[in-house]
N, C-alpha and C positions, 0 to 999 in steps of 0.2 A: 596486248592489240588496238589495230587502226579503230576509230568508228569513222564509219561512210554515211554521207547523204544522194542518195540517187533526187533526181530531179524527172522529172517527167509531168508530161502534159495530153497524152493518147492514149496506146491501145495498151502501152509496156510490155512486150516481148522480149527488147535487151531488159529488161527489173526483171523477168521469170528469167531469168537465164545465167545474171547475176547471183538471184533465190538459191535457184538450187542448186549454186556451182558452193555457192557458204553453206546450205545441207550435205554436199556430198564432200566437200575439208579441201575440197580445191581453192578454195578463196578463207586466208587465216587472216580474217574482216569481222568484226561486230557488223550487220548492216540494222543501224543502230534509227533510220530516219526517210520515210518518204516524201519528198516538196515537191505537190501542183499547183500553180496556179488554174487549174480545170479541175473544177468540184464533180460534172459531169464523166473523170477516167474513165476507161478500163482499167488502167495501172494503182489506184487507188483500192478498187476489189481486189486486185490480187495483192497488196502491203496488208492488207486487212486480212486476209486470208490466210499469207503469212503469220502471221501477232507483230508486226513492223510496224511501228507507231508515224501518226502522218502529220504535216502539214497541210493545208489550205491556204491559199493566199491570192484571191484575185484581182487583177493590177489595178481594176476600175473602184477600190477600196482607195486605191493613195495618190497623191495629188503628181508626182515625178516616179520617176525607174527607181531613184536615186530612193526614196523614199521607203519603197517598194522594199527595193535589196540592203538597207539596214533592218528592213524588219527583222528575216529572214536571218541578217549576222545576227541581232540578236536572241535567237533560236537557236541557233544554229553551233554559238557560241555554251548556252547551256546544256546545249548537251554533244561539246564539247566533240567533234565534230571534227576527223585528221581529215580527210581526201574527198570531195566533192563529185558526183559523177556525175556525168547530162546520158540523162536516156529519153531523149525525141522531144527535151525542155523547146519550149518555142518562144523563148522569153532571153529575146538578147543582156547578157546583162550590164550594168553599170561597170564603168574602170574604176568604182570605188568596190564592186565584188571583189574583181578581179586582182588588185594591189588591195585589197585586207588578205586576199585565200590563193597568193602567189605561187605558181605551181602546186597549187594543191585540190585546182578541177579538173579534171581529163572531160572528152568529148571523143565521140563516135562518129565519125563522115562516110559516110556513102558512096567514096570516089576514095583514089589515089593520091590524093595530097598530093602539091599545090594546084591537080587539074579538078577541074568539077568543084569551085565555091558555093554555096549557102545550100538553098533549103530544096534542091531538084537536084542532089550531084545521080542517083539514079537514069533519074526519067533523062536528064542531058549529059553523058553520058551514051548513055542509049541510042538517041538522036544523033549526035555529034556524030555513031559510026566505029566507035573507037570497037579493036578488039579483045584488048583485057581491061577489067577499072577494076572497084574490090574495095575492103574498105579500111579506112583508115583512125584508129585510137590516138590521140594528140594530146598534151596541155594545150588551158585555153589561154591566151590573151588578150591582148583590149585590140587585134582585132579579127576578124572576122575567118576562122577555121585556117590558124596561121601559126598556132602555137607548136612546140618542136614536138615530131613526132613520135610514139613510142613503138609504138607496131602496127604492123599492113598483111593485107592477103591481099593475093591477085583472084581475081576472078576473072577467066576467059569468055567470048561473049562470042557466040558461036546461031548460024547463022541459019536456025531453029528457036533461037530466043527470039518469046518479047517480052515484054518490058514486065507483068505478071509475070515469068517463070525465071527475069532477069532481078525481079525484089525476092524472089527467095530463095535460089543461091547468094543471094547479100546481108539479107534472115543472118544466113547459117554462117557467113562465114564471122560478120557479128556475134552470134552468140558464143564465138571458137574465140575469136581475140580478143574482144571485151574480160572476160573474167581474171583470162590470163594478165590482160596489160595489171589490172585489177592488182592480181597476185602476186605480179611486180612487187608493184608500190608497197603492201602491205610486209614484203619482204627487206623491204629499204634495197632493194636490188637497179632501182635505177638513180641512176648518178646525171646529170643535167651541163652541162658547158655546150653556155653559143646555143643554137639554135637543133646541134647536134644529143642523140641522147645516149650514153653508152649501159646497157645492162651487163649486172658482174655476175658472174656462173657460181 
């Protein structure tokens, strides 16, 4: 059984979806660690309530991004972490970190990649006026929101939608496909060839 670490900085709604999916047996893996750079984030309360070990490291206590990442790697190795799940983690990972866990870090992005990369995917799609947006689960590589795509779910934007209602739709889509993607990896059903991800049935 794979050991998972979830990285969070904020409210942790995707973390909660993952916790619930593990409890219901929809993810056949052990949620071993929740890592955060923000000691005040609500995600840590969710982890503690679920009895999951937490690790809090603040960037201000480290001289460089690489020094910060090396400390995290040391802790991940202690816990024998197989898969890193980014769920609203607001720090960019260093190249050193990404290479150390090549094809073992996944992220969820609130847009249909490669469109609307960056930290404001929902707002950017809404302001641009697209009729369809969605959520994307992808592997993390050295570039921003760039790695091979595992799953996507499209969301229609109606004329009645506000930014708030679109955010609600997006969270629902994320909570649906992120646990699914984790389970596919836990079951070793994912194969990467170049940019393409093949899902074995």
